[in-house]
N, CA and C atoms as a LAMMPS dump frame, in Angstrom:
ITEM: TIMESTEP
0
ITEM: NUMBER OF ATOMS
315
ITEM: BOX BOUNDS ff ff ff
-5.0000000000000000e+02 5.0000000000000000e+02
-5.0000000000000000e+02 5.0000000000000000e+02
-5.0000000000000000e+02 5.0000000000000000e+02
ITEM: ATOMS id mol type element x y z
1 1 1 N -130.749 -118.67 80.557
2 1 2 C -132.186 -118.539 80.491
3 1 3 C -132.64 -117.141 80.892
4 2 1 N -131.962 -116.531 81.851
5 2 2 C -132.406 -115.216 82.345
6 2 3 C -132.493 -114.202 81.22
7 3 1 N -131.46 -114.138 80.382
8 3 2 C -131.486 -113.15 79.305
9 3 3 C -132.64 -113.392 78.347
10 4 1 N -132.841 -114.643 77.939
11 4 2 C -133.923 -114.902 76.999
12 4 3 C -135.285 -114.695 77.673
13 5 1 N -135.412 -115.051 78.94
14 5 2 C -136.656 -114.812 79.666
15 5 3 C -136.933 -113.319 79.715
16 6 1 N -135.937 -112.529 80.104
17 6 2 C -136.108 -111.083 80.178
18 6 3 C -136.483 -110.514 78.815
19 7 1 N -135.841 -110.977 77.769
20 7 2 C -136.14 -110.462 76.425
21 7 3 C -137.574 -110.783 76.021
22 8 1 N -138.049 -111.96 76.392
23 8 2 C -139.444 -112.312 76.096
24 8 3 C -140.396 -111.393 76.856
25 9 1 N -140.081 -111.137 78.114
26 9 2 C -140.897 -110.218 78.917
27 9 3 C -140.951 -108.86 78.233
28 10 1 N -139.799 -108.356 77.826
29 10 2 C -139.734 -107.017 77.237
30 10 3 C -140.459 -106.947 75.904
31 11 1 N -140.478 -108.06 75.156
32 11 2 C -141.224 -108.081 73.89
33 11 3 C -142.724 -107.907 74.149
34 12 1 N -143.225 -108.528 75.202
35 12 2 C -144.641 -108.373 75.547
36 12 3 C -144.912 -106.959 76.038
37 13 1 N -144.056 -106.455 76.916
38 13 2 C -144.233 -105.104 77.45
39 13 3 C -144.27 -104.091 76.305
40 14 1 N -143.411 -104.254 75.324
41 14 2 C -143.361 -103.329 74.191
42 14 3 C -144.676 -103.292 73.42
43 15 1 N -145.458 -104.367 73.497
44 15 2 C -146.694 -104.46 72.726
45 15 3 C -147.944 -104.021 73.5
46 16 1 N -147.792 -103.588 74.747
47 16 2 C -148.963 -103.152 75.513
48 16 3 C -149.429 -101.81 74.953
49 17 1 N -150.663 -101.743 74.494
50 17 2 C -151.147 -100.504 73.88
51 17 3 C -151.306 -99.352 74.872
52 18 1 N -151.231 -98.168 74.355
53 18 2 C -151.465 -96.938 75.115
54 18 3 C -152.844 -97.027 75.77
55 19 1 N -152.924 -96.658 77.04
56 19 2 C -154.193 -96.653 77.739
57 19 3 C -154.654 -98.01 78.234
58 20 1 N -153.814 -99.015 78.094
59 20 2 C -154.141 -100.37 78.53
60 20 3 C -153.079 -100.835 79.519
61 21 1 N -153.407 -101.882 80.272
62 21 2 C -152.451 -102.474 81.198
63 21 3 C -152.517 -103.987 81.079
64 22 1 N -151.515 -104.643 81.603
65 22 2 C -151.509 -106.092 81.75
66 22 3 C -150.837 -106.401 83.072
67 23 1 N -150.969 -107.626 83.52
68 23 2 C -150.397 -107.986 84.812
69 23 3 C -149.119 -108.799 84.629
70 24 1 N -148.39 -108.9 85.718
71 24 2 C -147.174 -109.71 85.728
72 24 3 C -147.515 -111.152 85.349
73 25 1 N -148.606 -111.662 85.906
74 25 2 C -149.032 -113.026 85.596
75 25 3 C -149.457 -113.195 84.148
76 26 1 N -150.111 -112.179 83.593
77 26 2 C -150.503 -112.241 82.18
78 26 3 C -149.275 -112.357 81.288
79 27 1 N -148.239 -111.613 81.632
80 27 2 C -147.006 -111.674 80.848
81 27 3 C -146.369 -113.048 80.983
82 28 1 N -146.324 -113.571 82.199
83 28 2 C -145.74 -114.896 82.423
84 28 3 C -146.462 -115.953 81.583
85 29 1 N -147.796 -115.897 81.558
86 29 2 C -148.573 -116.841 80.749
87 29 3 C -148.277 -116.662 79.269
88 30 1 N -148.197 -115.421 78.83
89 30 2 C -147.991 -115.135 77.408
90 30 3 C -146.678 -115.698 76.885
91 31 1 N -145.657 -115.726 77.735
92 31 2 C -144.351 -116.212 77.268
93 31 3 C -144.112 -117.682 77.602
94 32 1 N -145.145 -118.347 78.128
95 32 2 C -145.047 -119.783 78.363
96 32 3 C -144.56 -120.193 79.743
97 33 1 N -144.587 -119.276 80.691
98 33 2 C -144.179 -119.568 82.068
99 33 3 C -145.3 -119.127 83.015
100 34 1 N -146.435 -119.834 83.009
101 34 2 C -147.618 -119.355 83.719
102 34 3 C -147.474 -119.204 85.235
103 35 1 N -146.488 -119.794 85.84
104 35 2 C -146.323 -119.685 87.284
105 35 3 C -145.083 -118.871 87.655
106 36 1 N -144.702 -117.965 86.803
107 36 2 C -143.477 -117.2 87.023
108 36 3 C -143.715 -115.684 87.07
109 37 1 N -144.855 -115.254 87.591
110 37 2 C -145.149 -113.821 87.681
111 37 3 C -144.072 -113.088 88.477
112 38 1 N -143.574 -113.723 89.518
113 38 2 C -142.53 -113.09 90.34
114 38 3 C -141.261 -112.848 89.516
115 39 1 N -140.942 -113.773 88.627
116 39 2 C -139.761 -113.609 87.778
117 39 3 C -139.967 -112.484 86.767
118 40 1 N -141.215 -112.322 86.323
119 40 2 C -141.521 -111.179 85.462
120 40 3 C -141.241 -109.894 86.234
121 41 1 N -141.589 -109.879 87.511
122 41 2 C -141.287 -108.727 88.362
123 41 3 C -139.803 -108.445 88.435
124 42 1 N -138.999 -109.496 88.52
125 42 2 C -137.545 -109.316 88.535
126 42 3 C -137.076 -108.691 87.225
127 43 1 N -137.641 -109.176 86.118
128 43 2 C -137.28 -108.628 84.807
129 43 3 C -137.672 -107.157 84.717
130 44 1 N -138.816 -106.824 85.275
131 44 2 C -139.304 -105.443 85.192
132 44 3 C -138.426 -104.472 85.976
133 45 1 N -137.722 -104.965 86.95
134 45 2 C -136.807 -104.083 87.696
135 45 3 C -135.676 -103.571 86.806
136 46 1 N -135.386 -104.326 85.752
137 46 2 C -134.322 -103.94 84.827
138 46 3 C -134.88 -103.54 83.464
139 47 1 N -136.15 -103.237 83.416
140 47 2 C -136.813 -102.909 82.151
141 47 3 C -136.198 -101.659 81.529
142 48 1 N -135.861 -101.726 80.245
143 48 2 C -135.34 -100.537 79.571
144 48 3 C -136.334 -99.374 79.635
145 49 1 N -135.818 -98.19 79.808
146 49 2 C -136.645 -96.997 79.985
147 49 3 C -137.561 -96.698 78.805
148 50 1 N -137.177 -97.106 77.593
149 50 2 C -137.985 -96.774 76.424
150 50 3 C -139.253 -97.628 76.314
151 51 1 N -139.39 -98.649 77.144
152 51 2 C -140.583 -99.496 77.113
153 51 3 C -141.642 -98.957 78.076
154 52 1 N -142.908 -99.267 77.835
155 52 2 C -143.985 -98.769 78.704
156 52 3 C -144.099 -99.588 80.001
157 53 1 N -143.066 -99.562 80.792
158 53 2 C -142.968 -100.33 82.038
159 53 3 C -144.107 -100.013 83
160 54 1 N -144.641 -98.818 82.935
161 54 2 C -145.699 -98.398 83.849
162 54 3 C -147.025 -99.097 83.568
163 55 1 N -147.155 -99.751 82.435
164 55 2 C -148.407 -100.417 82.062
165 55 3 C -148.518 -101.838 82.618
166 56 1 N -147.556 -102.243 83.433
167 56 2 C -147.587 -103.567 84.053
168 56 3 C -147.942 -103.389 85.527
169 57 1 N -149.048 -103.991 85.929
170 57 2 C -149.553 -103.857 87.299
171 57 3 C -149.848 -105.242 87.864
172 58 1 N -150.184 -105.284 89.138
173 58 2 C -150.561 -106.554 89.765
174 58 3 C -151.922 -106.996 89.243
175 59 1 N -152.219 -108.282 89.385
176 59 2 C -153.46 -108.85 88.847
177 59 3 C -154.709 -108.181 89.413
178 60 1 N -154.632 -107.673 90.633
179 60 2 C -155.802 -107.018 91.227
180 60 3 C -155.869 -105.534 90.905
181 61 1 N -154.955 -105.06 90.082
182 61 2 C -154.934 -103.66 89.69
183 61 3 C -154.072 -102.773 90.562
184 62 1 N -153.491 -103.349 91.604
185 62 2 C -152.585 -102.58 92.459
186 62 3 C -151.331 -102.212 91.671
187 63 1 N -150.786 -101.075 92.011
188 63 2 C -149.583 -100.609 91.335
189 63 3 C -148.375 -100.941 92.191
190 64 1 N -147.464 -101.7 91.622
191 64 2 C -146.222 -102.046 92.309
192 64 3 C -145.183 -100.977 91.987
193 65 1 N -144.042 -101.079 92.586
194 65 2 C -142.976 -100.176 92.212
195 65 3 C -142.4 -99.367 93.342
196 66 1 N -142.859 -99.589 94.554
197 66 2 C -142.292 -98.872 95.688
198 66 3 C -142.313 -97.373 95.478
199 67 1 N -141.137 -96.768 95.455
200 67 2 C -141.024 -95.322 95.278
201 67 3 C -141.532 -94.85 93.913
202 68 1 N -141.575 -95.757 92.935
203 68 2 C -142.011 -95.392 91.594
204 68 3 C -143.527 -95.527 91.409
205 69 1 N -144.233 -96.072 92.398
206 69 2 C -145.682 -96.264 92.269
207 69 3 C -146.419 -94.967 91.952
208 70 1 N -146.101 -93.84 92.619
209 70 2 C -146.8 -92.594 92.26
210 70 3 C -146.525 -92.147 90.819
211 71 1 N -145.323 -92.411 90.336
212 71 2 C -144.985 -92.067 88.953
213 71 3 C -145.796 -92.928 87.999
214 72 1 N -145.866 -94.224 88.289
215 72 2 C -146.666 -95.127 87.463
216 72 3 C -148.124 -94.667 87.409
217 73 1 N -148.653 -94.355 88.586
218 73 2 C -150.046 -93.929 88.643
219 73 3 C -150.271 -92.68 87.795
220 74 1 N -149.38 -91.718 87.915
221 74 2 C -149.509 -90.485 87.14
222 74 3 C -149.46 -90.784 85.639
223 75 1 N -148.515 -91.617 85.215
224 75 2 C -148.394 -91.952 83.793
225 75 3 C -149.652 -92.662 83.296
226 76 1 N -150.17 -93.582 84.093
227 76 2 C -151.381 -94.301 83.703
228 76 3 C -152.589 -93.362 83.632
229 77 1 N -152.708 -92.508 84.609
230 77 2 C -153.824 -91.541 84.591
231 77 3 C -153.719 -90.618 83.378
232 78 1 N -152.496 -90.213 83.029
233 78 2 C -152.293 -89.363 81.85
234 78 3 C -152.696 -90.064 80.56
235 79 1 N -152.661 -91.404 80.565
236 79 2 C -153.084 -92.178 79.398
237 79 3 C -154.587 -92.464 79.418
238 80 1 N -155.258 -92.024 80.461
239 80 2 C -156.691 -92.241 80.556
240 80 3 C -157.079 -93.586 81.138
241 81 1 N -156.14 -94.274 81.78
242 81 2 C -156.437 -95.562 82.4
243 81 3 C -157.395 -95.311 83.572
244 82 1 N -158.521 -96.029 83.617
245 82 2 C -159.486 -95.814 84.707
246 82 3 C -159.043 -96.474 86.015
247 83 1 N -159.356 -95.815 87.106
248 83 2 C -159.024 -96.313 88.439
249 83 3 C -160.292 -96.506 89.238
250 84 1 N -160.246 -97.454 90.15
251 84 2 C -161.336 -97.679 91.082
252 84 3 C -161.203 -96.689 92.237
253 85 1 N -162.233 -96.57 93.041
254 85 2 C -162.204 -95.631 94.161
255 85 3 C -161.106 -95.952 95.169
256 86 1 N -160.713 -97.22 95.259
257 86 2 C -159.682 -97.593 96.232
258 86 3 C -158.257 -97.397 95.701
259 87 1 N -158.118 -96.823 94.517
260 87 2 C -156.797 -96.497 93.976
261 87 3 C -156.19 -97.551 93.077
262 88 1 N -156.89 -98.663 92.878
263 88 2 C -156.377 -99.695 91.972
264 88 3 C -156.857 -99.412 90.547
265 89 1 N -156.087 -99.904 89.579
266 89 2 C -156.49 -99.809 88.178
267 89 3 C -157.746 -100.66 87.989
268 90 1 N -158.69 -100.167 87.203
269 90 2 C -159.898 -100.924 86.886
270 90 3 C -159.545 -101.935 85.797
271 91 1 N -159.186 -103.127 86.231
272 91 2 C -158.708 -104.154 85.308
273 91 3 C -159.789 -104.599 84.325
274 92 1 N -161.05 -104.565 84.731
275 92 2 C -162.125 -104.957 83.822
276 92 3 C -162.229 -104.002 82.638
277 93 1 N -161.883 -102.753 82.849
278 93 2 C -161.991 -101.735 81.804
279 93 3 C -160.796 -101.699 80.855
280 94 1 N -159.614 -102.001 81.377
281 94 2 C -158.44 -101.716 80.538
282 94 3 C -157.39 -102.825 80.468
283 95 1 N -157.669 -103.992 81.026
284 95 2 C -156.711 -105.095 80.95
285 95 3 C -156.679 -105.63 79.526
286 96 1 N -155.487 -105.889 79.052
287 96 2 C -155.313 -106.441 77.716
288 96 3 C -154.356 -107.628 77.808
289 97 1 N -154.654 -108.649 77.034
290 97 2 C -153.75 -109.79 76.945
291 97 3 C -152.957 -109.635 75.671
292 98 1 N -151.669 -109.475 75.832
293 98 2 C -150.798 -109.251 74.686
294 98 3 C -150.125 -110.572 74.339
295 99 1 N -150.388 -111.104 73.149
296 99 2 C -149.745 -112.378 72.784
297 99 3 C -148.254 -112.171 72.543
298 100 1 N -147.505 -113.187 72.895
299 100 2 C -146.062 -113.162 72.636
300 100 3 C -145.806 -113.789 71.288
301 101 1 N -145.186 -113.033 70.41
302 101 2 C -144.84 -113.545 69.082
303 101 3 C -143.4 -114.026 69.123
304 102 1 N -143.22 -115.33 69.252
305 102 2 C -141.871 -115.889 69.329
306 102 3 C -141.109 -115.648 68.037
307 103 1 N -139.831 -115.469 68.193
308 103 2 C -138.956 -115.278 67.056
309 103 3 C -138.988 -116.527 66.184
310 104 1 N -139.259 -116.39 64.938
311 104 2 C -139.341 -117.532 64.024
312 104 3 C -138.007 -117.843 63.362
313 105 1 N -136.955 -117.126 63.736
314 105 2 C -135.665 -117.346 63.06
315 105 3 C -134.965 -118.581 63.548
């Protein structure tokens, strides 16, 4: 299950548009696991570099990532993502729900 779960997560991440963000919980809901935001976080730790991993933030707009949080913030700011005065992403302005298109094969 882990591999297919991770692949579903990465399919959603790949579809997040430039200048937009989504949350770990939004991804979990999109792939049919609405209470598995933490597992999405586990998947994101192994996210392939070519995907827009920086566009996934916490539901309140906080940027996760420990040592990588400043890098995420810089990448998001470079894309024009708006931030609130307290340093969180303005989720009302740029949150997007990306539907998961399941493989029909």
